[in-house]
BALOBA-1460 file (C-alpha; in Angstrom, 3 decimals):
// residues 94
<rec num="1" residu="m" x="103.404" y="136.614" z="101.333"/>
<rec num="2" residu="i" x="106.129" y="134.288" z="102.541"/>
<rec num="3" residu="p" x="108.832" y="134.181" z="99.833"/>
<rec num="4" residu="e" x="109.346" y="130.419" z="100.246"/>
<rec num="5" residu="s" x="105.724" y="129.552" z="99.459"/>
<rec num="6" residu="f" x="103.557" y="129.826" z="96.405"/>
<rec num="7" residu="f" x="100.361" y="130.536" z="98.341"/>
<rec num="8" residu="d" x="99.380" y="131.679" z="101.775"/>
<rec num="9" residu="w" x="95.885" y="132.106" z="103.158"/>
<rec num="10" residu="p" x="95.647" y="135.885" z="102.625"/>
<rec num="11" residu="s" x="96.764" y="135.545" z="98.982"/>
<rec num="12" residu="l" x="94.198" y="132.782" z="98.392"/>
<rec num="13" residu="g" x="91.552" y="135.263" z="99.496"/>
<rec num="14" residu="t" x="92.406" y="137.603" z="96.615"/>
<rec num="15" residu="y" x="90.858" y="137.420" z="93.168"/>
<rec num="16" residu="a" x="94.138" y="136.480" z="91.494"/>
<rec num="17" residu="g" x="95.196" y="133.954" z="94.120"/>
<rec num="18" residu="a" x="91.817" y="132.236" z="94.266"/>
<rec num="19" residu="t" x="91.527" y="132.122" z="90.476"/>
<rec num="20" residu="l" x="94.953" y="130.561" z="90.054"/>
<rec num="21" residu="a" x="94.344" y="128.019" z="92.821"/>
<rec num="22" residu="v" x="90.968" y="127.024" z="91.370"/>
<rec num="23" residu="m" x="92.413" y="126.711" z="87.877"/>
<rec num="24" residu="v" x="95.187" y="124.404" z="89.090"/>
<rec num="25" residu="v" x="93.010" y="122.263" z="91.376"/>
<rec num="26" residu="v" x="90.280" y="121.820" z="88.763"/>
<rec num="27" residu="e" x="92.751" y="120.933" z="86.032"/>
<rec num="28" residu="f" x="94.373" y="118.237" z="88.148"/>
<rec num="29" residu="t" x="91.176" y="116.776" z="89.624"/>
<rec num="30" residu="k" x="88.491" y="116.993" z="86.942"/>
<rec num="31" residu="e" x="89.190" y="113.485" z="85.612"/>
<rec num="32" residu="l" x="89.003" y="111.752" z="88.998"/>
<rec num="33" residu="p" x="86.222" y="109.188" z="89.431"/>
<rec num="34" residu="g" x="83.099" y="110.849" z="90.759"/>
<rec num="35" residu="i" x="84.262" y="114.310" z="89.744"/>
<rec num="36" residu="r" x="84.379" y="113.375" z="86.063"/>
<rec num="37" residu="a" x="80.562" y="113.182" z="86.082"/>
<rec num="38" residu="l" x="80.286" y="116.849" z="87.120"/>
<rec num="39" residu="h" x="80.387" y="119.640" z="84.580"/>
<rec num="40" residu="t" x="83.766" y="121.382" z="84.819"/>
<rec num="41" residu="r" x="82.186" y="124.774" z="85.507"/>
<rec num="42" residu="f" x="80.193" y="123.354" z="88.415"/>
<rec num="43" residu="w" x="83.312" y="121.644" z="89.814"/>
<rec num="44" residu="a" x="85.204" y="124.946" z="89.496"/>
<rec num="45" residu="y" x="82.455" y="126.690" z="91.482"/>
<rec num="46" residu="i" x="82.646" y="124.083" z="94.259"/>
<rec num="47" residu="v" x="86.435" y="124.414" z="94.447"/>
<rec num="48" residu="a" x="86.158" y="128.227" z="94.441"/>
<rec num="49" residu="v" x="83.678" y="128.169" z="97.331"/>
<rec num="50" residu="v" x="85.994" y="125.912" z="99.344"/>
<rec num="51" residu="v" x="89.085" y="128.033" z="98.615"/>
<rec num="52" residu="l" x="87.359" y="131.314" z="99.495"/>
<rec num="53" residu="i" x="85.700" y="130.015" z="102.652"/>
<rec num="54" residu="l" x="88.919" y="128.388" z="103.885"/>
<rec num="55" residu="s" x="90.895" y="131.565" z="103.226"/>
<rec num="56" residu="t" x="88.252" y="133.515" z="105.158"/>
<rec num="57" residu="v" x="88.332" y="131.095" z="108.085"/>
<rec num="58" residu="f" x="92.135" y="130.876" z="108.278"/>
<rec num="59" residu="t" x="92.591" y="134.647" z="108.123"/>
<rec num="60" residu="g" x="90.149" y="135.151" z="110.997"/>
<rec num="61" residu="q" x="87.584" y="137.106" z="108.989"/>
<rec num="62" residu="v" x="84.782" y="134.587" z="109.359"/>
<rec num="63" residu="d" x="81.285" y="135.896" z="109.950"/>
<rec num="64" residu="a" x="77.943" y="135.215" z="108.281"/>
<rec num="65" residu="p" x="78.006" y="138.143" z="105.802"/>
<rec num="66" residu="t" x="81.539" y="137.299" z="104.656"/>
<rec num="67" residu="i" x="80.722" y="133.615" z="104.145"/>
<rec num="68" residu="f" x="77.600" y="134.632" z="102.228"/>
<rec num="69" residu="l" x="79.706" y="136.875" z="99.967"/>
<rec num="70" residu="c" x="82.099" y="133.974" z="99.346"/>
<rec num="71" residu="l" x="79.238" y="132.174" z="97.576"/>
<rec num="72" residu="f" x="78.848" y="135.060" z="95.122"/>
<rec num="73" residu="n" x="82.552" y="135.768" z="94.730"/>
<rec num="74" residu="a" x="83.064" y="132.088" z="93.932"/>
<rec num="75" residu="v" x="80.977" y="132.541" z="90.779"/>
<rec num="76" residu="i" x="83.360" y="135.229" z="89.538"/>
<rec num="77" residu="v" x="86.445" y="133.215" z="90.480"/>
<rec num="78" residu="a" x="85.114" y="130.036" z="88.843"/>
<rec num="79" residu="m" x="84.194" y="131.881" z="85.647"/>
<rec num="80" residu="a" x="87.658" y="133.420" z="85.473"/>
<rec num="81" residu="a" x="89.381" y="130.105" z="86.198"/>
<rec num="82" residu="v" x="87.456" y="128.135" z="83.586"/>
<rec num="83" residu="g" x="87.586" y="130.986" z="81.084"/>
<rec num="84" residu="g" x="91.321" y="131.363" z="81.606"/>
<rec num="85" residu="y" x="91.827" y="127.688" z="80.857"/>
<rec num="86" residu="d" x="89.618" y="127.880" z="77.751"/>
<rec num="87" residu="i" x="91.624" y="130.818" z="76.402"/>
<rec num="88" residu="t" x="95.030" y="129.252" z="77.018"/>
<rec num="89" residu="h" x="93.910" y="125.882" z="75.648"/>
<rec num="90" residu="k" x="92.487" y="127.536" z="72.529"/>
<rec num="91" residu="v" x="95.739" y="129.430" z="71.872"/>
<rec num="92" residu="k" x="97.764" y="126.262" z="72.399"/>
<rec num="93" residu="t" x="95.666" y="124.230" z="69.913"/>
<rec num="94" residu="e" x="95.646" y="126.861" z="67.157"/>
């Protein structure tokens, strides 16, 4: 990872990097017109798919089986991202 940057494409392809990126993007975009109508968990899944597929493409690992796995891995990343927000929000409000 480049020390001057927060993310790079290989780190976005990891569980931790993808989860953090999804959490941040969803939090800052979920109230935008058009997105507001979507359930937050569904929006998180869409963002996770995009993050994982882009990280796969930009690291040169793109092939059909890998893209297919991104669809399943996105479920895990989205659940972690939304669950992580729920936990931190709950602690903050108690």
